[in-house]
N, C-alpha and C positions, 0 to 999 in steps of 0.2 A: 782627487775628491771625487767621493759617489753622489749617490743621489739623495742622499740625507746630509751633505756635508760633510762625512765622516771622513778619516783617513785611511787609505790601503794599508797601511803596516807594513808589515815584510814582506817583499815581493819575490820571495822565493815560492815555486810553485809547487805547494803541497802534496799534487798528484803524483810529483817526480819522486817522492822522499818516502813513501812506505816501504817498511822493513817489517821481517817476521821475526819477534822475539819468541826464543824457544823457550822461555822460562814460564810466559804464561800462557802461550800457545796462541797469542793474538797478535795482529797486525798493530804496528806503532808508527808514529811521524818522527822521521829526521829533518831537523831544520839546518843543520851544518852545512856551509856553502861546497859546492863541489871543490877536492882539492884540500877541504881544511875540516877535516873531520872532527868530530867533538872527542875530548880524553875519554878514555874506555876505563873506566873504574875494574880492576882487578877482582875475579870472584873467587870466593874462598877454595873452591873444588877445584879451579882450572883457572887459567891464565888467559888473558880476554886474547882472543884470535885478532892477529895482523889484518888489515885493511888488502886487499888484492886490486891493484889497479885497473885488471884487467876484469873484474867481476862486478863493478858498478854498473848501476840499473838507472835507466833513464824516464819509467814509467813505473804506475802504481804494479805492485804484484800480482800474478793471475791468481785467482780465488783459491787456485790448488796447490801454488807455488809452498815448497817446504822451506828446511833453512839449512841447505848445505852446508857440511863443514866447507871453511876456506873461501865462504861468501863475501867475507869482510865487511859483514853489515853493522852499521854503529848501533850500538843501542839506543832508547830512547835516551831524551837528556831531563835534567831534574825539572821536578813539577816548577811550575812558573804561577805567582799569584795572579786572578783574575784581576784585571783593570781595565779602564776606558770603557764602563759600562755608564753611558751618562744618564742621568735623574733629574727632573724637575724637580723643584723643591716637595717635599713629602705632605700629602694631607693625609690625616688620619682616616682608616675605612670606615664604613659604615655597618658592612654588614657579616667583614669576616668571623666575627665570632660566632656566626648564626648557622654558617656552613662546615659541615663535619669535613672533618680531614682525613687523606688516605695515605699509607707510607709509599714513597717513593723509591726510585729505583737507587742503585750501590752509591754510594758516596763519592766515589774513587771516578766515577763515571764521565762525570763534565766537566774533571778538572784541568786547566789548559788557559790561553790566552793564545793574540795573535793569530795570524791565520790558517792555525792547522789544527787540526781533532786534538780533544785532552790527552794528555799524557799523564803518566805518573810515575813514580819510582820503581826500578827493576824490581821483580817481585824474583825470590830464592827458593821457593817453591818447585816441585819436580814438572817439571814440561807436560801440559795433558795430552792426551789422546789425539792424534790427527783426524781432521776431518776431512769430509768429500768437498770438492770447490764448492759447490754450493751451499751445503751446509756452514764451510769458513764464512763466506759473505755474508748469508742472511745471520748467524752468528755476530759477524760486525754492525749489521744494521738494525738487530733486533732493538736496542735502545736509540736509534737515531731515528729510522725511517718511520715517521707517526703515521699522520691521516693529511690527505691533501687537504689544505684549507686555501678557499679561492679568496681573491679580490680581484676587483675589474678594472674598470676603464679597460678592460680585457687584462688581468693579472690572476694572479694566483700564489698561494705557496704551502709549502708544509714547515713542518717544525722538526728542526734537528737540534744534536745536544752542542753544535759547537759554536763556538767565536763568539765569547759574552762581549768582547769590544766592538763588535759590528752591530749590536742590538740596541737601538733608541728606545727610549720608554718616556712613558706621560703617567703622570699621576692625577689620574680621574676622580678620587676621592672614594674608589673601590679598591680594595686589595686583598681578593678572594684567595684560597689557598690553590695551587697549581691543579692537583688533585683532590677531587672529591669522590664520595660512593656514592653520589645522587646522580641524576642528569647534568650534561653540560650543554652550557649556551654560550657559544662564541661570535661576538660581532664581528664581521671582518668587512673592512672597507676600502674601495679603491678611489682613492682621491683623484680630483684633476687639477691638481697643483704642476704648475708648467714651470716649478723651480729644480735646481739640479740635474745634474749629469743624465742625458738621456730624455729630457722630459721637455724640452724645446720644440715650437714648431708645430704645436697640437692646439687647435681648436685658438681659444680666449686666451692670448699671453698673460692677459691682467689677472687669471684666477685667482682668488685667494683660497684655493684648494676645498673643494666644496665635497659631497660624500656624492661622489658620482656616480658609484657602483654600491651596494650595499646588502650583504647577505648574510641571516641570522642562521649559523650550523647548531642545529639540534641534535645532541647524541642521546640515545635514551639510556636508562639508568643501567639497564642491564649489559649495554655494549652491543646491542643486538642489530640496532638500526640508526640511521643517521638522517635527517633532512635539511637541506641546503635551500632556505628560504629566502629568494630573490624580492628586494622592495622596490617599487619603481621609484625613481628618483624623482620625478613630477607628480608624484601623487600630493595632493593637498591633506595636510595634515596639522596637530597641534604639537608645538616645541615646548617644553616645560621650562622654567625657571632652572640656570644651570650656575652652578658654583666652580669657578675655574680658578687656578693658580697662576699667579702672577710672577713675572722672572725676578721680584723683590722679595717673595716668598709670601706675600699678602692673597688674601681669597677675593675674587671678585664675581658677583653674581648678576648674570648676563640675562635679563628679563627674557621671559618665555613670549612667543607670538602665536596667534592663533591663526590657521585657515593660509599658511605657507607650504611652498613646495617644501619636501622632505628634504633635499639635499642643502639646503640652508641650514640644515641643523649642525652642521661642520664648516668651520670658516666662516661664514657670516657673521659680522660681530664680534669675531673673534673667538668663536666658539670651538670648543677642542673635542675631542672624541667620546668625552663624557658626556657631551651634550647631545650626540648622535645615539650614544648609549640609552640615554633615560628615554630619549624622544621613542625608542623602539621599543623599551618596555613599556612603555605608558600605552602603546598602539597594540601589541601582541599579547600582554600580560604574561611574558616568561621573562625570569630573573636570570640576567646574564651575568655570568660569570668571568670572559676576559675581552678584551677587544685584539685585534692585528691590522694593521693599517700599512699601505703600498701606495705606489704611485706608478705612472706608464713605464717607467724603465724595467719595473719588478718582472711583466710578463715577456719583455725581450729577452732579459737575459735569462730565466726560468726555461723559455721555452728552446733556448740556445743551448742550455746544458743539459737537455733529453733529448739533444739532436731533433728536435721538432715535436709537433703534435697532427696526427692524422684528424681531419674534419672534411666534410661533405658539403656540396655545395648541389642542390637540386638543380640549378639552371645556372647560365654565365651570368657573375658579378662585376659590375663595374660601377663602384662607386667612388666619385669625386672626391669627394670630402673626407673618406677616410683613406684613399688612395688604394684601397684593393681591387684587383682583378684576378677573377679566378674563373676558369673555365667549368661547365658542367662536371660533375665527378669527385672523387675522393683526391685529397692533394697533403702533402706535408707541409704543415707551417712555422715558421720560426722567426725570431727576431723581432723587424720590422713587419712583415707580412703576418705574422701570429698577432701583434700590436692591431694592424690593420682587421684583422678576423674580429676582433673583438668590440672593435668601436662601430664597427660596420653598422647601420640599419636604414639608411636612406634606399639602399637597393633591394632589399629583402623584406618581405613581410607587408606590412603597413608602412613601413619608414618610420614607425615609432620606437619608443625608448624598453617597447615590451617585445619588439621583434629584435632589437640589440640583446635583449637580455635572452632570447632563446638561442641567439650565436654562441652567448658567452655559458649557456648550462652544456652548451655540445663543446665546446672547448674544452670545458672544466673535466663533463664525464670523459673525455678523451685521454685529457690527462692523469686524472686517478689511474685510468686503465695501467696507463704506459709506467707511471709508477710502481703499481703491485706487478707489474710482469716481469719474467726473469731476465729479460735485457737490462732490468734497470738494478734488481736486486742483486744482482750478479757482478757487478763492473762497479769497482772501488772507483775507478777515476771519476767516470758518472756522479755516482751518490758524492763524492767529495764536491764538483763542481754545483750539483744541486745546492749542497749544503751551505756553502759560501755565497752562491746570489741570493738564497733565500735571506739568511740571516742578514747582510747588507741591506736587503729592501725592507728589511721587518721594522716597526714601531709597534709597541706592546705596551698594556698595562704594568703596573709594579709588581702585579700578583705574581706574572709569568716572565720579566724582567732580568732573567739570568738564564743560561746555556743548560743549567740542573734544571729549573723549572720545566723549561722547555721540553726537554729531554723527558722528564717524567711524566708530562700530558702529552707527548708524542707516542710514549711507549701505551699511555691509556686508552687514547682514542686510535691506535692501530690495530683494537681488537675488532673493527665493524668490518661485516663482510660485505665487499664491493657492491655483492646484489640486493644487497638492504640498503645503499645509500641513493637517496632519491633528490633530484631537485626540482623546487617548486617555483611559484612565484604567486605572490599576494594579488588575490583577485580584486581587481578595479574596474570600476566603470567611466565612461566618459564626462567630465565635467559640463553640466551644461551653462554653466558661467563661463568657461573659458575652456577653447576647444585645445588647448595648447596643455593641458594640464587631464590628470585623472582625478576620481575620488575613490575611496575605499567601498569595495561591494560588501557589505556589514553582513548580510544574509547568507553570504559562502565564506567570508574570512571570519566567522566567528566562530561556526563549528571547526572550520582547518586549523584554529590556532588551537581549540581546547583539544582537538585530536592530536597534535602537535605534543601539548603539556601531559598528555595523558600516555607519552610514549609511543603511539600507534604508527605502525610503517605506513608510509604512504608508496611503497614501491609495486608496482603493479604485477598482481599475478600471485605476489609471495604474500598476500596477509592470509589469516585465517579466517575463515566465516565465522559470524558470531553464532554462539549458539543459542538455542531457546530456552527459557528460562523452566525449570520442572521441578517437581518434588524432591524429596531426599532419597527417593527412589532410582529417580534418573529420568523417570516418565514425565512428559509432559502435561503440566494441569489443564483441566479446564477452565475457560473462562467465564465468568459471570456475567449474564446480561446487565445492563448500565441501570436499572431499574432496583437492581439486588444489592449493591452496591454503595455500603453504609461507609461512611468515613466521617472523623473529624479533623478537621486541619488547623493547624498552629504555625506559628511563625518562631522559627530558631534562629533567625540569622539573615533570613531572605531581606530585600525590599521593604521599606515602610508600606504595610496596606497588603504584601504580597497574600498572606491568608484568605482575606475576602477577595481579592483578585481570584486565588484560584479556585476559591467555591463558585464566584459566580461563572467561571469558565466551565469547571465542571456540571452544573446544572443546564447553563446556555448553551453549552456547545457538545458537551458529551450525554445530557439528559440523566445525570448522575441527582437524582433529585433528592437522594436520602445523605449528600455532603454537608457538613455544617460548617460554620466559623468557629474554632475553639479559642481565637485570641493568641495573645504572645505565648510561647513556650515559657517554662522554667528554666531551662537551662538552654543555652546556645551550643548549637552544633554546627561543624565545619560542613556536614556531609548531610545531606537528607535523609530520613528514615523513615520508612514504613513498618510500621507493628501490627502485627495480625495474628490472630489463631488457628489453629490447625485446621479449623473446620470455614475459614475464611480464606483458605488458599485460593478459591477460584476468583474470589473478589479482588486478592491482592494481586493476581495475575492481570485480571483487566485494567487496574488502576497502574501496574507496574508499564504497562505496554502505552497507557494514555500518557502519562508523564517521562517516558524514559527513563525509566529509573535503572540503575546498574543492578546485578545481584546482590552486590556488598549493601544495598541500601535495605535490603529484605530481612527484616527480622521477625521469626516466628516464636510466639512465646509458648511456653508449657498449657495444657488444657484445653479445654473447649471455652468458646465465647458463646453466651447467651443470645437468642434470637434477636433482641434489639440493641446489642451492644456494637459500637462503632470499632473500625480500624483507626489507627492512630498516625496521621500524616504529621510528621514535625518539617518544614522548612528548613534546609539549613543555609552556610553561607554560599553554597554552590547551584543553589535556585537562583536562577533570571526572570524569568517570567513564564506564565501559564503558556503551555504548547512548545516551550522550547526544552529539547531534550534535559536530562540532568546529566546521563551518560553521555560522554563524549564518544562521537562517533568512530567506528573500525573501518569503515571506507571513506577514500578521498571525494570530498563531495564533488556534485557535477558539475562540470565546467571549470575546475578549477587544472590551471596549464601546470602539466610536471613530466618529468623523466625519469628512467632508472639508469643510473651512472653506468650499468655495464650494458647499455644498450645501442651494438654498434651499427645501426642503421639508421640513424638522426643526420637528416641532411637540411642546410638552408633551403627557406623555400621564398 
């Protein structure tokens, strides 16, 4: 049994059973035991070639291998129905209807079950042209090698198309499409549960499985950038009410709690991953699409599958708690040592969970680089071991609870360039009431959340500089002095009293004495809007700078305004408070810890 209590199934090593199908030009998996080849169906054009005892292979085919006559390789077996994908009682989704769907990959790509990659019936089409070794391997991985998604306690995984039977899923009351044409938010949870193979001997043996490491992975709508946002486990926050499915099919609502550690959003009081999901949504304002969860064993098996991950220590490390011993410099860690590295905190930095998060980000960045390297992309055996280990460690929501759905999600996310993947940490402050915990740094977290929600990249040195607001001819518009700014302010969706608060701020804070309260707007707006005439462009430029208005909020009307006609500022739902910029920042807020996934010079201090 594995770490999730699931059976191993077929013990044949699939990495030794890859054969090349000349009809499709692809590698396929033969699961017949050695010495007992599967029956070979006759082909209309020629008889099936006999199997040659001397031509058997014990390893996966080399990326450039052809299919020489007389090789004796058996054709793929007939397709088998997907089975053994367990699911808790189904609870209807609440948001699926409002999420756009997008076409997935080929329907045949994810067929299969057991311990081997998907396979299908032999095609009788004319063989495709031979591909080079690297292209052939990339062809095989195009629909399987997705995006590295991390889980902690020191773990990580990536999405593959294999092994429905390996995947566990939990109904959390949200079942969204696997692929969407909008931004994607995936909640990745590393639980400190001590049950299951490979999980004993770490920390509290009686742990119910808390959210020990939590990362919110945001991928932009256009798939040009991604942000992996670590949430400190000891941060004090509020946990909302959480409806959970019971074993008998009924739904039980677990009451929310205020002012508790974030990691208790999972496990405590029998909370399931849906409770962590709802807690993160309330904290960040970002709508989550899916969750993935694993335990301690995941990082050990996955680091072994890639033959280790390179890490760096800026000093000698000897942590008796995690049992990590490393000399200063770079090292390749895997298995128990890899797990020790990502669990270490007492011997690095401040000795806190925040220091451990930085170690995890270094490890995961290195893992991303290795996954994107040619050494992995062209090694079919290594790719198989990775996909097998990942799916056996994987617990997901029902929206991605099949190999086909995971494959579609992986293909979608794989478009992100590693140079635009950033790891960051939710900014926090020391808790004055409890030194063992931290509290949210609202001043830095709020603009960070808005920046992520607006799909702006946090990648260092990669962002575009914000362009100044100009007129229709592209030239900069001169700004009017404060005593010339005349504007009526109305509330079209902001907080109660927002219009008067804004007028007070303009008059007292900016000396804009010609601003007036126009009351509530006749229409509700999602976004704040400023209407002005062409001859008021200088006034609009001044007000836009004060309010932090994006260019999309400025609406120039036809004609010229009279000398005493005011501009019209309508506050929308995006308005928070006077002085808080409407536009999301394009640069990472000062003091927010973040690193690029392509940075090879990160060392544990």
